[in-house]
N, C-alpha and C positions, 0 to 999 in steps of 0.2 A: 467051709463057712458059708460061702456064697450059695452052694447047693442046699444047705440046711435052711437058709433064709428063703430060697425060692420055693422049697417044699412047704414051708410055713405059710408063705404068701398064697400058694396054690390052694392049700386047705382052707384058708380064710375066704377065698373066692368061691369055693364050693358051698359055703354055709348059706342058709336061707335066713334072711332077716324079714320078719313080718311085723309091720306096724299097723295097728288097727286104726281105723278112721274114727275120730271122736264124734259123738253125737252133738247136734246143734243145741243151742240154748237160747232162751228168751231172757234178757237182762232187765229191761225197763219197759214201762208202758205209761203213756199219757193220754188222757181223753179230754178233748175240748167239747163241751156240751153244744147241742144245737143252738143256733141263733134264735131269738124270740120269734115265735110263729113258724119255725121250720122244724124239720125232724132229722136232719143229717148231722151226726156228730163226727168229729175227726179223731181217730184213734191212731197214735203213733206207737209202733212196737219196734224195739231194738232186738235184732237177731244176730247172734254170734255163732260162727262156725270156724273152727281152727284151720280147716283146709280151704275155706273160702267157697265151699260147694253151695249151689242153689238149694234153697230150703222150701219145702211145702209146709203150709200152716193150716191147722184145723183150729177154729175159734168158736167157742161156745159162750152163750149168754146164760148165766146161772142166776136165776132170781133168788131172792132171799128165802122163799118157801121151798127151794130146791128144784123147781121146774127148770129144765134146760132146753134152750133153743139154739139153732145155729145162728151165727151173726149174719145179717143180711147186708151185703155189700151194694154200694151204689157205683155207677160209672165214674171213672176218674181215680179209683183206688189202684194201688199197686197190685192188687189181687192176692191170691193165697197160694198160688203154684209157682215154683221156680223163683222165689224171692232171692235177690242177689246178696252175697255176703263178702265177696272178694275184696271190695274197696276198703272194708273195715276189718280185714283179716287179723291185723295186729292191734286192733283197738279192743280193749277188754269190754267196752260197752256194746260192741256190735254195730251193725248198720241199721239205721232207722228206715222204716217203711210206713207209708200212710195208707190207712184203711178208712174209707168213707162209709159210715155205718148208718143204716136207716133204722132210727129208733121209734118209728111210728107205733103208737099203742103202749109205749114204755114210759111215758111222761110220769114223773113222780115215783117211779119204781126204784127200789134199792136192789142192786145186783153186783155181780162180779163177772169179769171176763176170764175165761179159761183158754189157754194157748197150748197146743201140742205141736212142736216142730219135728220135722223129719227130713233128712237130706238124702234119703234113699241109698246111702252108702254106709254111714256110721250108725244107722238105725234111728229109732225115734228118740228124741230128747225127752227130758222130764216134762210132764204136764204141770203147768204153773197157773196160778190165779192172781188177779189183782186184789187189792183190799176192796171191801164192800163200799159202794158209792151210789149216789143218786144220779140218774141219767141227766137230770136238769142241772146238776152241779158239776159233774165230771171229775176228772183228776187233772187239774191244770198243770201241775208240775209232774215231771217224770217220776214215777215211783218204782221201787224194786218189786219184783213179783215173788210169790211164795210157792213152795211145792204144794200141789193139790193134796188135801188130806185124804 
């Protein structure tokens, strides 16, 4: 009986268990518009990664007419490379990160922000977009994002 258990245990030790790394995801976005006479908006983006891996983020500015530009960051932002997620690993909302966005030339423009996360281990997460908003109005409350059509 003991020998049979030992053989069973040995066989279990030889098996390979492979768990795939989950892709990161964007859960919420808030945009505080620039102050009167200024051009810097504050974008807060919540990033979730089940393993707590650092996440790289590509952010596009998608105008109502379909024209796309990269988001222009200002100094003081958390950046777009190696954004931490470890502290919020068990929080379904993810970890917030601040992006200071130079909106020069976009006053009065309706647009969406598109986010593409990648943790370099679980692969790229889904590309998502915010609802359509005006730069001068922003998205004061955190809003859920939608899959990019």
